[in-house]
N, C-alpha and C positions, 0 to 999 in steps of 0.2 A: 077785540089783540087776539083774546082769546082764542074765539073761532079763527082768522088768519092763521094763529099757530097749528089751528089738529088739521084746518087743509093742510099745510105745508107738512104736517109729518105726513101723515095722507097719500100726501106727491110721491113725499121721499119713501114710506116701501111699497107702492104699489111698480114705482119707477125703479127699484132696487128687485124689486121681485124676477119683473120684464127681461131686465136684462140676462138675470142671473138664469133663466127658463133660455133665450134666445144665443148664449155660451153652451150651453150641454144639447142645441140640437144641430147644435155647427160642429159638435167636435166628429169628425170622421170616423168612421165605425173600423175597420181591423178586414184585412181583406181576408179575403176567403182562400185557403189553399186549395190548389189545384191533383189533382193527385192522375199520373197518366202511367200504366201499365210500357213496361221495357222485354222487348223491343215489340215492336207493334206490328201485330198481327189484321191488318182490314187486306190484309189479300186472304186471308180464308175464309173471310166471309166472299169472294166476291167469288171464289170454286166452288163457293159447294154448289152442288147440281139440285135440278128438278128432286125433288120428292124420296130425299137426303133422309130417313129414319133417322127424325125424333132422338133420342139421347142417347143412340149407341154405341155401348158401350164396350172397352177393350176387351177381348179373348182372352184364355188362355195361347199360345202360339212353342211350334216347334221351330227344326230345321228348316220344313216345306216352307213355309210362310217365309222365308229369309231372300235380301232383298236382292233382285237379280242386273246387273251389271251393265250398262244401258238403256234400260227400260226406261221409253218414254213415251206423252201423254198429249197431238197434241187438235186440239180445237177449240172451238167458240173464241178464237180468242188468244188463246194458254197456248203456252209449250213449261210444261213439265218432265228434266230428263235426272235420273241414276249415275250417278261414273261411281260400283263397287270392288274395292280394293279390299281380298283381306277382312279387315272385322274393323274398317272406316270407309263412311259413305257422303258422299258428297247431295245434295240434294238441289236442285234447279228448279224455280217457278219463275217468268216472261209471262207481262199480257204487256204487249203490243198498245200505244196510244192512240183514238180514234179520236173524228174533229172537235168530240164532246168529252173528251178525258184522259185526265196523265194516264201512261201505259206505267208500268212498275215492273221491278226486276228482286230477286229476291235469295238467298242462294246460303247454301247453311250445313256446316259438316256434322255428320249425323257418323254413331260410334254403337256393335253391336252392346250391348247391353247384356242380353243374354239368344239364345236360338232362335231366329223369326220375331227379333224384336229392338228396333231402333232408337237410341234416344238423338236427341237434338242436342245443339253443347251450348248457346245461346236458350233457346227455349224450350229448351226441355219438349219438343212435340214429341209422337212416337210415331212409327213411319214400321208395317208392315206388311205383306202381299200376299193379301189372301188365296190369292191364283200367278198364274203368270203375265197373267195381263191386267192387274190389275194392282191398284195402289190406294191403301188406306192411312190419311192420319189424322195424331188423336192429341187434343189437348186435353189436359186432363186426365182422363184415361174415356174423355169421349169423343164420336167420328167421329171431324170436324170439315174433312174433305174428303172423295174419292174419285178418282180420276181410274176409267178403262178402256183402253185403248186393242177396242174391236178388228183391228187387223192385225193381232196377236193371239196367236194360242192359247189358253187357258192353261193349257199344262207346264209347267217349267223346264222340261228340256228341251221340252219344241219352243218352244218360247225364246227359251236364248241364243239357239240357233238364231230366227227367223230379228233374232233384234240386233245382232252384230251383221247380216246383214245391210237393216234401214240406218245401219248407224251413222254412217258418213253422211245420206243422203240429209239426216232429221241435223245431222250436227252443223249441217249447211245451212237449214231455215233457220237456225238456233244463232248461225253467228250472223245475220240479217240484223233478227230480232236485236241482239247483244251490239250493233251496230251503231245504236240510236246517241251508246256510254259510252267514255274510250274510258271508264274508270272499272266501269259495273265486265266488258269484255277482259279487262288486266283478269280482274281477280277470280271469274272465271278460265282466264289457260292458266293462271301464274299457282290462282290458292287454291280448287277447283278440284285444281291435274291432282296436284303433290296431296292433296285428305289431308288439307293442317285443321288446326282450330280454329274458329273461322263462325262470322255474322255476318251476312250485308243485307242492304235496303238501304233500296234506292227509287225515285219516282225517277221514270224513262223521261226525256222533253215530249214537246209539241210534236202534233205531225206534220215533218213539212210542207207545201202547196203540192210536191207532184205525188206523193204521201194520201193527202188527201184523196187529190183526184183520183193516185190507185184504189186505194180504198172506199171512194163514192161507187167507181167502175166491178168490182169483188162485188159490192152487194146489188149493184143491178143486172152481174151474169149468176146471183144465186135468185133474185127475184125472181127474173126468166127459167131459171130451174125449176121452181117452182113454183109456176103457173103452169107448166109443159106438161107438169107431173099433175 
């Protein structure tokens, strides 16, 4: 009798321990919060040219580094444009999509913080022009992107004249790229031209069949030119 009683007690003891263990291991863990920065600055990493100096710091600026109205860059599938009036500016970045990658548009208002240094309304990025044909972009006082328009003079006054002469043709190409998004085109027309405080970012839709065909043709032409040279 005692033998059966002891066995019964042992069974209850180990059975309860097992159930308690299972209940603890089955308890769900608290979810890990995800933290993301806003706004998304992924466009900056796409704009980084090869050979960009690492950790180049923002240096002192003066009026010679002020932004030039109608400055633009057009190359490697990217268009960058500036609209500048008095102490306000609008920065535009457009990257059209490819057959394998979505495009992107980013538009932000900037204000002159001091001579030669302009600060973004939302991103707090800094813009400055080290020359008439160059634009540098800094985040946290470190260089993240730079653009150089080799078709324009590095001398500011000459660059301003040359940019005005090319303004219409560049804006025509720009409208074609912005045609992929009605909202982006509307923001550029209504907000950027009026230089209000705003920030806008959007992924552009994939290329249409006709656009893909044109894209492939342009690649073939570029390849032929390279082979001929």
